[in-house]
C-alpha positions as CSV (number, residue, x, y, z in Angstrom):
1,M,146.8,-187.5,130.9
2,P,145.5,-184.0,130.3
3,E,146.8,-181.1,132.4
4,I,144.1,-179.7,134.8
5,T,143.7,-176.2,136.1
6,L,142.5,-176.4,139.7
7,L,140.4,-173.5,140.8
8,D,140.0,-172.5,144.5
9,G,136.6,-173.1,146.2
10,S,134.2,-170.7,147.8
11,I,135.7,-167.2,148.6
12,G,132.7,-165.1,149.6
13,Q,130.8,-167.8,151.5
14,E,134.0,-169.0,153.1
15,L,134.7,-165.5,154.4
16,V,131.2,-165.0,155.8
17,K,131.4,-168.4,157.6
18,R,134.9,-167.7,159.1
19,S,134.0,-164.2,160.2
20,G,131.0,-165.4,162.2
21,A,129.3,-162.1,161.3
22,K,125.6,-161.7,160.6
23,P,125.1,-161.9,156.8
24,T,124.2,-158.7,155.0
25,P,123.1,-158.0,151.4
26,L,126.8,-156.9,150.7
27,W,127.8,-160.5,151.6
28,S,131.6,-160.9,151.7
29,T,132.2,-157.2,150.9
30,T,131.3,-156.4,154.5
31,V,133.9,-158.9,155.8
32,M,136.6,-157.5,153.5
33,L,135.9,-154.0,154.7
34,E,136.5,-155.2,158.3
35,D,139.2,-157.8,158.0
36,T,141.5,-158.1,154.9
37,K,143.7,-160.5,156.9
38,L,141.0,-163.1,156.9
39,L,140.8,-162.9,153.1
40,S,144.5,-163.4,152.8
41,E,144.2,-166.5,155.0
42,V,141.6,-168.0,152.7
43,H,143.6,-167.4,149.6
44,D,146.8,-168.8,151.2
45,E,144.9,-171.9,152.4
46,Y,143.5,-172.7,148.9
47,F,147.0,-172.4,147.4
48,A,148.3,-174.7,150.1
49,M,145.6,-177.2,149.4
50,G,146.7,-177.4,145.7
51,A,144.7,-174.8,143.9
52,T,146.4,-172.9,141.1
53,V,143.9,-170.1,140.7
54,A,143.0,-167.4,143.3
55,T,139.6,-165.8,142.7
56,T,139.4,-162.2,143.7
57,N,136.7,-161.2,146.3
58,T,135.1,-158.9,143.8
59,Y,132.0,-160.9,142.9
60,P,129.6,-158.6,144.8
61,V,131.7,-155.4,144.6
62,L,129.6,-153.7,142.0
63,K,128.4,-150.1,141.8
64,D,124.7,-151.0,141.9
65,R,125.1,-153.0,145.1
66,L,127.3,-150.4,146.9
67,E,125.0,-147.6,146.0
68,R,122.3,-149.2,148.2
69,V,124.4,-148.6,151.3
70,G,126.2,-145.4,150.3
71,L,129.6,-147.0,149.6
72,E,129.9,-146.4,145.9
73,D,132.8,-143.9,146.5
74,R,134.8,-146.9,147.8
75,L,134.4,-149.0,144.7
76,E,137.9,-148.8,143.2
77,E,139.4,-149.1,146.7
78,L,137.6,-152.4,147.3
79,W,138.5,-153.7,143.9
80,D,142.2,-153.0,144.5
81,R,142.1,-154.4,148.0
82,A,140.7,-157.7,146.7
83,I,143.1,-157.8,143.8
84,E,146.2,-157.0,145.9
85,T,145.3,-159.6,148.5
86,A,145.0,-162.3,145.9
87,M,148.1,-161.2,144.1
88,N,150.1,-161.3,147.4
89,S,148.9,-164.8,148.1
90,K,149.9,-165.8,144.5
91,K,153.4,-164.3,145.1
92,K,153.8,-166.2,148.4
93,N,152.8,-169.4,146.7
94,G,155.3,-168.8,144.0
95,H,153.1,-169.6,141.0
96,G,149.4,-169.6,139.9
97,K,146.9,-167.2,138.5
98,V,144.6,-164.5,139.8
99,A,141.1,-164.5,138.3
100,G,139.2,-161.3,138.5
101,S,135.7,-162.2,139.5
102,I,132.6,-160.4,138.2
103,G,129.2,-161.3,139.6
104,P,125.7,-160.5,138.3
105,L,124.3,-157.0,138.5
106,H,121.7,-156.6,141.3
107,A,121.5,-160.2,142.6
108,S,122.6,-163.7,141.8
109,Y,120.2,-166.1,140.1
110,R,117.9,-163.2,139.2
111,P,118.2,-162.8,135.4
112,D,114.9,-161.0,135.4
113,L,116.7,-158.0,137.1
114,I,119.4,-157.7,134.5
115,P,118.8,-154.7,132.1
116,D,119.0,-155.3,128.4
117,A,122.5,-156.2,127.1
118,I,123.5,-152.7,125.9
119,E,122.5,-151.0,129.1
120,A,124.0,-153.7,131.3
121,S,127.2,-153.6,129.4
122,K,127.7,-150.0,130.3
123,Q,127.3,-150.9,134.0
124,Y,129.9,-153.7,133.6
125,K,132.4,-151.6,131.6
126,N,134.4,-150.0,134.5
127,V,134.7,-153.1,136.6
128,I,135.8,-155.2,133.7
129,A,138.4,-152.6,132.6
130,H,139.7,-152.3,136.1
131,L,140.0,-156.0,136.9
132,S,141.4,-157.0,133.4
133,A,144.2,-154.4,133.8
134,K,145.4,-156.0,137.0
135,C,144.5,-159.7,137.0
136,D,145.7,-162.7,134.9
137,V,142.2,-163.9,133.9
138,L,138.8,-162.3,133.8
139,L,136.1,-164.6,135.3
140,I,132.5,-163.7,134.5
141,E,130.5,-165.7,137.0
142,T,127.0,-167.1,137.6
143,V,125.7,-166.0,134.2
144,S,122.0,-167.0,134.3
145,S,120.7,-165.8,130.9
146,I,121.9,-165.2,127.4
147,E,121.2,-161.5,127.8
148,H,123.4,-161.4,130.9
149,A,126.2,-163.2,128.9
150,K,125.9,-160.7,126.1
151,A,126.1,-157.7,128.5
152,A,129.3,-158.9,130.1
153,L,130.9,-160.0,126.8
154,I,130.1,-156.7,125.1
155,A,131.9,-154.9,128.0
156,A,134.8,-157.4,127.7
157,K,135.3,-157.1,123.9
158,D,138.7,-155.2,124.2
159,V,140.1,-157.2,127.1
160,K,143.7,-158.4,126.5
161,I,143.7,-161.3,129.1
162,P,141.8,-164.6,128.8
163,V,138.1,-164.3,129.4
164,W,136.4,-167.2,131.2
165,I,132.6,-167.2,131.3
166,A,130.7,-169.4,133.8
167,F,127.0,-170.2,133.4
168,S,124.6,-171.1,136.2
169,T,121.9,-173.7,135.5
170,E,118.6,-174.6,137.1
171,D,119.0,-176.8,140.3
172,Y,117.5,-179.9,138.8
173,D,118.1,-179.4,135.0
174,G,121.6,-178.9,133.8
175,T,120.4,-178.2,130.3
176,K,118.6,-175.0,131.3
177,L,119.9,-171.6,132.4
178,R,118.2,-170.1,135.4
179,S,116.3,-167.9,133.0
180,G,114.7,-171.1,131.6
181,E,116.6,-170.7,128.3
182,N,118.5,-173.7,126.9
183,L,122.2,-173.7,127.8
184,S,122.9,-174.8,124.2
185,L,121.9,-171.3,123.0
186,A,125.2,-170.0,124.5
187,K,127.1,-171.6,121.6
188,N,125.7,-168.9,119.4
189,L,127.8,-166.4,121.3
190,I,131.1,-167.8,120.0
191,T,131.0,-166.2,116.6
192,E,130.2,-162.7,118.0
193,Y,132.0,-162.3,121.3
194,N,135.5,-162.7,122.8
195,F,135.8,-165.5,125.4
196,D,138.4,-168.3,125.8
197,T,136.8,-170.8,128.2
198,V,133.3,-171.8,129.1
199,L,132.3,-173.1,132.5
200,I,129.5,-174.1,134.8
201,N,129.4,-172.6,138.2
202,C,127.1,-172.2,141.3
203,S,124.9,-175.1,140.2
204,R,124.3,-178.4,141.8
205,P,127.1,-181.0,141.1
206,E,124.5,-183.6,140.2
207,V,123.4,-181.6,137.1
208,A,126.8,-180.4,135.9
209,K,127.4,-183.6,133.9
210,D,124.4,-182.7,131.6
211,S,125.7,-179.2,131.3
212,L,129.2,-180.3,130.3
213,K,127.8,-182.6,127.6
214,I,126.5,-179.3,126.0
215,L,129.7,-177.3,126.6
216,A,131.9,-180.0,125.2
217,D,130.3,-179.1,121.8
218,F,131.6,-175.5,122.0
219,N,135.1,-176.4,120.8
220,K,136.6,-174.4,123.7
221,P,138.3,-175.4,126.9
222,F,135.5,-176.2,129.4
223,G,135.0,-177.2,133.0
224,A,132.9,-176.8,136.2
225,Y,132.9,-175.6,139.8
226,A,129.7,-176.5,141.5
227,N,128.1,-175.3,144.8
228,G,127.2,-177.1,148.0
229,F,123.8,-175.5,148.6
230,T,120.8,-177.7,149.1
231,E,119.0,-175.6,146.5
232,I,118.4,-172.0,145.6
233,T,115.4,-171.2,147.8
234,A,112.4,-168.9,147.1
235,G,113.6,-166.8,150.1
236,F,116.9,-166.1,148.4
237,L,115.1,-165.0,145.2
238,E,113.5,-162.1,147.1
239,D,115.0,-158.6,146.6
240,F,118.2,-157.9,148.5
241,P,118.6,-161.4,150.0
242,T,121.2,-162.5,152.5
243,V,123.0,-165.9,152.3
244,D,121.3,-167.2,155.5
245,A,118.3,-167.9,153.2
246,L,120.5,-170.7,151.7
247,K,121.4,-173.9,153.4
248,E,124.7,-175.9,153.2
249,R,124.5,-179.5,152.2
250,H,125.7,-182.1,154.7
251,D,126.0,-185.0,152.2
252,L,128.7,-183.4,150.0
253,S,131.9,-184.4,151.7
254,P,135.3,-183.8,150.0
255,K,135.3,-187.3,148.7
256,E,131.7,-187.1,147.4
257,Y,132.4,-183.8,145.7
258,A,135.6,-185.3,144.1
259,K,133.6,-188.1,142.6
260,F,131.5,-185.6,140.7
261,A,134.5,-183.6,139.7
262,M,136.5,-186.5,138.4
263,E,133.6,-187.5,136.2
264,W,133.8,-184.1,134.7
265,V,137.5,-184.6,134.0
266,E,136.7,-187.9,132.3
267,M,134.3,-186.0,130.1
268,G,137.1,-183.7,129.0
269,A,136.9,-180.9,131.5
270,T,140.3,-179.2,132.1
271,I,139.3,-176.6,134.6
272,I,137.6,-177.7,137.9
273,G,137.2,-176.3,141.4
274,G,134.4,-175.3,143.7
275,C,131.9,-172.6,144.4
276,C,129.8,-171.6,147.4
277,E,130.1,-174.1,150.4
278,V,132.9,-176.0,148.6
279,G,135.9,-175.3,150.8
280,P,139.6,-175.9,151.2
281,N,139.2,-179.6,152.3
282,H,137.3,-180.2,149.1
283,I,140.0,-178.7,147.0
284,E,142.7,-180.7,148.9
285,E,140.8,-183.9,148.1
286,L,140.4,-182.9,144.4
287,A,144.2,-182.2,144.1
288,K,144.9,-185.6,145.6
289,E,142.5,-187.4,143.3
290,L,143.9,-185.7,140.2
291,R,147.5,-186.5,141.1
292,D,146.6,-190.1,141.9
293,K,145.1,-190.4,138.4
294,G,148.3,-189.0,136.9
295,H,147.1,-185.5,136.0
296,K,149.5,-182.6,136.2
297,I,147.8,-179.6,138.0
298,V,148.7,-176.3,136.2
């Protein structure tokens, strides 16, 4: 049976939920500013549940987002706080990887806000250089357009660690990026840019199967980590949204999520996990299902 890399689940959303704090446009950055211990507990729990990758809480820690609230001078401090916390959890666990997470500029699911690839790549350059120097893997997340992908990959062209890129698709059509472009167009990036693994993230698990049929043709390791939102609402697509505009599903138990994920493994996916609203109990169930089927988790 193929070896499987088991990602953690939600980091940012899990932090917000556990903190009990009112959501802000800074999302989990606000929680990390106030309570690094809580972040450490989340990483530790995912490793204990069977995950082999800790994702840094850097997804929303981008200059354009911090500038809105006058915190841009704390950018590197926050990157390092997130990386150090994940690395410490990895050390306590005794094995695993730390994936340096990079989210979209401006807002998630809003490819219309991304500047052209050259300009956006300049905005990505510092965060990619910083994270890639200190993490085991670079994880470019929730990529919602081809231009967004190009921007991040241009900035990552000299990175010496593995580059994983994760695309986000429309809620009810796994063949389309959130920009409306065909996911299959991403295959054209292979000849021009440096990336090692291609993934689907922050999309509904029901559509990931259609996405993975496309990614399987890229001749690269592939996988998925879906979300547990009911849908991406119109309210969340407003400028400077907060996560309370999104609703958690109540029909996606750990066992139900694992059914989807094990289908992905049967299709050849070798990297699976969870995104927003997919928590430690989901990862625990995934680890159990994988072992029961004879897979080694690496």
